[in-house]
N, C-alpha and C positions, 0 to 999 in steps of 0.2 A: 775800605774793604768791600768786596762784593757781597751781596746778600746771600743768605742760605735759605732755601725753600724747603719746608716740611710738607710733602704732598699728603701725608696721612692726616695730620692735624690741621692742614690748610693754614700754614703760618709762615711768614717771611721774617727773617731775623737779620739784623746787622749788629756787629760788635766792633767798637772802636777801642783799640788797645790803650790809647792815651789821648789827653787833650793838653794843649799848652796851659801853663799855670796862669791864673788870674782872669780867665775868661768867664764872663757872666752874660746872661740874657741872650744865649745862643739858640738858634732854631735849626733843626735838621729838615731839609726839603728833599723830597724824593718823587720819582715818577713810577707809576705802576703800569705794567702791561697785562691786560686781561687775556684770558684764554680766547683765541679767535673763533673757537667753535661756539661760543656763547653769542647769540644774536637776538636775545629776547629784549623786550621793551620794558621789563620791570626794573625797578631800582634795586641795586645790590648794595647791601650795607656791610661794613666791616669796621673793626676797632683797631686803632693804632695805640700801642702801649710802649712805654719806655721806663727804664730804671738806671740808676747809677750805682756801680759797684766799685768801692774803693777800699783802701786799707782800713779794716775795722768798721766799715759802714756800708749798708745797702739800703737804698731808698725803696719806698713802695712804688708799685707801678702807677704811672700817670697815663690815663687812657683818654683818647679823643675819638668820638664816633664820626665816621665818614661814610658818604654814599657815593655811588657810581651809577651812571646810566649809559647804556650802549649807544655809540655813534658809529656811522659808517666809515669813519677814517681808519686807515690801517695803523695798527699800533707798532711801537718799537720795543726793543728788548729792555729789560729792567736795568737802569744804570745804578751805579753805587751812589749812596747819599753822600753829600758833602756838607760839612758844618759851615754855615754862613751866618753873618750878623743880620738879624731881622727882628722886628717887633711883633711879627705874627707867630702864633703857636699852633696853627691848624695846617696839617699837611694837605697839599692840593694835588690830586691825581690829574695828570694831563696825558693826552695822546698825540703823538707826532707822526705824520705820514712818512712812509718809506717808499723807496723805489721797488717796483715789482720784480726787478732782476736781482735783487739782493736776497740771499738766503735768509730765512727766518724760521724760528721754531714756532709751529702752530700750537703744539701741546706736548707735554710730557706726562704720561699716565702710568701709575703703578697698577699692574694687572694682578700680581700675587706677591705677597711677602710672607715667606716661611722662615723657620728658624735657621735654615742653612742655604737659602737661595732667595733671590728677588727677580721677578719678571717685570719688565716695563716696556712700554711702547712709546716711540718718539715719532711725531708727525712734523714734517717740514713743508714749507710752501712750494718749494721747487725740488726736483730730483737731486738728491745729494748723496755723497758718501759720508758716513758718520763714524766717529770714534768715541767710545765712552771710556773715560778715565775714572777710576774709583780707588778709594783707600779709606784709612781710618781718620784722616784729617784733610783739610784743604791743602796742606803742604806736602802730603804724602800720597798723591794720586798716582801710584806707580803701577797699578794693574789696569789693563786696558782690553777692550773688545772692539772689533771693527766690523762694519758691513761691507761686503765686496762690491756691490753694484750701486748705481745711482737710482735711488728710490725715494718716494715720499713717505713711506711707512717703514719704520725700522723697529725690529723687536730684539730685545736683549735679555739674556738669562745670565744672571750673576750667581755663580755657584761657589761651593766650599767656603761659605760664610760661617761666622761664629755666632751662636745664639746669644741674644741679649746685648749685642754690640751695635754702636752707631757707625754707619758708613756714610761717606761723602762721595758724590760723583758729579762729573761735569761732562758735557757733550760738545764735540766739535763737528760742525757740518760744513762740507766743502762741495761747491758746484763744479761743473766741468771746466769753467774758465779759470779756476783757481781761487775764486773769492770764497771766503769762509766766515763763519761766525761761531763764537763760543757761547754756550749757554750760561745761565747762572749756576751757582753751586746748589746741589740738592742734597738733602739729608734723609736717611731712612734708618730706622732701628729694627733689627731683627728680633722677633719675639722668642719666647722660651720654646723648648721642644714640645711642650704640651699644648701649645697654642692651637685653637680651633679643631682639636681632635674630636670634640664632643658634637660637632655639627655634622649631621648626616642627612642625605637627601630623602630618606624614608620617613622623615618627620615633617613632610610637607603635605598640605591639603590644598586642592585646587577645586574651585566651585564656579559655576555660572548660575546666578540667582540661587535657587534652592537645589540645583542639580549637582550632585557630587561627580567630579570628573576623575578623582583618584580613589583608591581603595577598592576598585573593581579588578577583575582578573586581567583585562586588557589594559595596557599602559598607553593607549593612544586616544586623544580627544580630537574631535572634529569641530573646529571653531569657525565662526563666520567673520567676515571682514569688519574691522573697527567695532568690535564688541568687547565689553569689559569682563575681565575675569578676576575673581577674588582669590588671592594667594595667601595662605597662612602657614607660617613656619614656627614650630615650637622647638626650643633648645633647652637642655638642662642648665641649671644655674652655674654649673662649673664651666660652661663654655665662655662666660663673661663677654657676651657679644655687645659691641658698642653701636653698630649700625648695620643695616642691610639694604641692598638695592637689588632690583630684578629687571631683566630685559629679555627680549626675544633674540635668537640668533638663527640665521638660516642654516638648516642641517647640512646642506650640500657644500657649505664653505668651511665647515669645521675641520680643524687639524686634528692630529692625534693627541697632542698635549693640550690639557685644559687651560694652560696659561696663555694660549693664543685665542681664547674665545673673546672676540671683540663684539660690542653691541652693534646690531643693524637697525635697532629701533630705539626710541627714547627710553631712558632709564627711569624706573619708578622707585621712590623711596618707600620702604616698608616701615610702618610705625609700630612701636611697642605698645600695644593696647592693653596687654596684661603682662605681668612679670614673665620675661623670657618667651613671650609670644609676639611675633611680628606679623602684621597684616597690611596688605596694600591692594590696590586695584590696578590691574595691568591691562592696557588696551591692546587688542590684537592688531597685527600689522594691516596696512591698507592693500597689500598684494597677497595673492595666494601662494601656497607652497608649504613645504615641510619645515617646521621650526622646532627648536628646543628652547626651554626656559632656563636661563642662567642666572644664578643668585650670587651676588658679591657680598661677602660677609667680612666685617672688620671687627676685631675684638679690642679689648681694653689695652692690650700690649702693643697695638699697632699692626698685628698680623692681619693679612688680607688673603682671602681664599675665594676662588670662584668655583661654584658647584653647578655642573650641568645636570639638571633634574632628569631622572630616567623616564620622562614622559614625552612621547612624540606628539607634537601639535600640528595637525594638518589644517591650514587656513583655506577656506573655500567659500562659495556663495551659499546663501540660505535657501530654505524651501520656498518655492514660488507657486501660487495658485492662480490660474487664469481660465478664461472662457474658451472652450474648445473651438467655437466658431469664430468669434470676433477677436480672439487672442488678447483681449483686454484683461488686465488684472482684476481679480474679484476681491473686493474689500469685505471685511467682517465675515470671512469664511471660518467656520468652526473646525479646529484641528485637534485631534486626540492621538497621542503617540504612546505606545506601550512597548516595553522591552521584553524580549523573549529570554527567559532564564536558560542558561546553557545546560544545566543539569536536569531540570524538570521539564523544560519546554513550555512552562506556563507564561502567560503574558501578564506583566505587572508594570505599573507606572514607576519611573525612576524615583519619583518623589510624590508625596500627597498633593503638593501644589500643582503637579502636572496631571493628576487624576481627573480634574475638571477641564472642560474645553477651553482652549485659548484661541485667539482670533487673529486673522491677517490684518495688516494695516492697509492704508489707502493704495499702496503699490502692490498689494497682493502678497506681501512678504510675511512669512511666519518665522520669527527669530527664535532659535533654540540651538543650544550646543550640547552635543551628546558624546559619550565615550564610545569606543569601538563595541560593536555588537549587532544583533539582529533585531529589527523593530517592525511593528505593525502600525500603520497610519490610517486614520479614518478622517475624511474631509467631507464636510457638508456645507451647503449654502442655500438660502431661500431661492427657489426657482431652478435648482439644479439637481441632477441625480447625484446621490452620495457616492463617494469613491472610497473603496476599502482595498488596501494593498499592503505590501511589505517591502522593505528595503534593508540592505546591509551596509554598514559602515566598516570598511576594512582598508588596509593599505592598498589593496587591489581595486576597491570601489570606494574612493574617498569623497564622493560628492553626495550632497543632499538631493532628493528627487524634486522634479518640477511636475506639478499636478495640473491636469486639464480636466475641468468639469463640463459635462454635457448638459445644455439647457433642457429643462423638463416643462412641457406646456402646463400652465396653471394660471389661475387668476392673479396670484401674486407675481408670477413671472411677467404677465401682461402689464401689470402696474409698473414693474421695474423697467420694462422696455419703453413704456410711455414716458416714464420719468427721464430715461436716457434720451428719448427723442426730443422731449421738451428742452433738455439741457443742450443737445446739439442744435436745436432751433434757436435757442437764445444766443449761442455762440455765432450762428449764422447771421442773426440780426445785428449783433455787435460788429461783425465784419462788414455787413452792408452799410451800417451807420457810419463806419469809419471810411469806407471806400467810395460810397455813392452819395448818401444823404448829406454828409458834412462837406463834400467837395463841390466846387463850382461846376466841374465837368459832369458830375453825376446828376446835379439838378437840371442841367441843360438837357441831358439825355432823357430824363423823366418828362420834361415838357414836350420834347420831340415825340416820345411814345404816345402821350395823350393826344397830341394833334394828329398823329398818324392813325390812331384808332378812330378819332372823330371823323376824319375824311373817309376812312375805309367803311365804317358802318353806314355813314350817310349815303355813299355811293351804292352799297349793296341794297339798302332799303329802297332807294329810288329805282334800282334795277328790277326788283321784285314787283314794285307798284306798276311799272311800265309793261313788264312781260309776264303777267299772271297766266297760269295754266297753259303754258306753251312748252313745246319740246325743248326750246332754248333754256327755259328755267329749270327743266329737269336735269339737263347736262350741267348747267351752272351749279345747281344744288349739289350734285355728286362731286363735282370738282372742288367746289369751295369747302364743302363740309369735310372732305377727306384731308385737306391741308390746314384746316382751322382747328385748333385745340380749344374746345369750348371750356373745359375745366381750367386750362392754363389762363385763358382770357379772364375768367372769373377771378382767379387768384391775383392776376396783375392789376385788375381794377380795384379790388379790395385793398391790395397792398398800396396802390396809389392814394387811396383815401387815408390809410394809416400814415403815409408820409406827409400828407397835408395836415393831419392832426399834429404830427410831430413838429412841423414848422410853426403851427399855432402856439404850441407850448414853448417853442424856442424864440418867442417874441418876434417872429417873422410872419405877422398876421396876413399881410397882403399876398405873399407868395403861397401861404397855406390855404387861404380862402380860394385863390385862383385854382390851385391843384384840386381842391375838393369839388369846386364847381365843375371843372372839366371832367373829373371822374364821375360825378353824378350824371352829367349829360351823356357820357359814354355808356354808363350803366343803363340809362333809359333807352338809348338807341340800341344797345345790345339786347335788351328784353324785346324790343320791337322786332329786331332782326331774327331772334329765335322764333317769335310768333309767326313771322312770315315764312320761315322754313317749315314750321309745323303745318301751316295752311297749305303750302305747296305740296308737301309730302302727303297730306290727307287728300287733296284734290287728285293727285296722280294715282293714288291707290284706289280711288273710287271711279 
């Protein structure tokens, strides 16, 4: 017999009508197909239980714990178990590859289960036409629904159902070449008419850290990318809620009916931290846009309901603070934000935790999530003029501001610029070390520069000694001094000595001492060269 899958309670059942008399020591082997949307690396654990029901006797459940880990192999559909003779008593889940041209069910999901209707979604690996057969037993699947075109996503709405009754359904998927596949049997129980009536969206609280995003006049919150939100839902005891999940849904892809609200982000399980109070942390999407938060509620009767909360979530980029001249982000800038009350016009912090300054991170980012409203912002940083302004968060202006601070001359600002200059210099030295000092070509160039300076200075000094106080030396002085960068020469010579010291510390003492010696000779000649220039200039002036 084919297995029957309970999607609400996550249980697969097989029933054997009879066994041949006299059989003992039998083992049931089966294969399981996991949902192909699961690609995590964590181990999944599940229990396998069995019992025997006979005339006047029912055995207790015999349970075996089993684990499963995802692999990249493509799974097959779930086959029926077959009694075989074996000495093993442990079921062994296996996965068998299939051809990509064969239709396959990726997943079957219950979207909503009410007392008189069931909404479900079917995903296939290829574009298929599907037909859903359902009834009150596996032998009476006389009612059917079909999808007209070849699609990968198929939505079904089963109506005119009886409250508190078990229904079975099975799906047939057919590709254009005529190949088809039948799904396993699925089971769903409709709840009573009072199921989930006590769960209402107005019993939801949404917060970011200590900032309340609900309970204000506006129902729009402006979130930032990949930021955690805390959601809390309280329900009355009569609701008999079993579990809750929450996820974001893009607002512009929503249909009219709530049964077609499918998740566009990962689902978060809400934990019952207090009786009838469920709390969880929901991570905002990685892309901007308008979203809704959808809560999926399951009660003790197996009823499932999806609630689109009446809060619009606009996901956008955070506040950024940067230098007006260099455009670099400013770290540790102080930011204070106050909300302007609509009725009184007074400025107040949304929460006492926000009354004190908060600071930007190393990227100049100030993370905060605020509800719709009008705000005043004060930004200050050492060495910069403070910025005081206002901004509004509305559906028409849904973005947080970017603040540019103007540098203000001060001793502290000078220290900051010196620190940045030292940082830039250290990065330059690292680059020089990687591209010149530690490379063979770079060392060869340094030797060549030292030899060139040695020859140049020697020739110039000899020229001055031979042609003192002549018109020729005057012309030569103006020509040579105009094209010679004295300061640059000093830097190059000192840098050459530093490189020689570097080689000494790198256990290359011969090359290091040679570079230092050449540099010292060049410095001596350079000093003599400058003295000759001064003497010529003095003689010409007198």
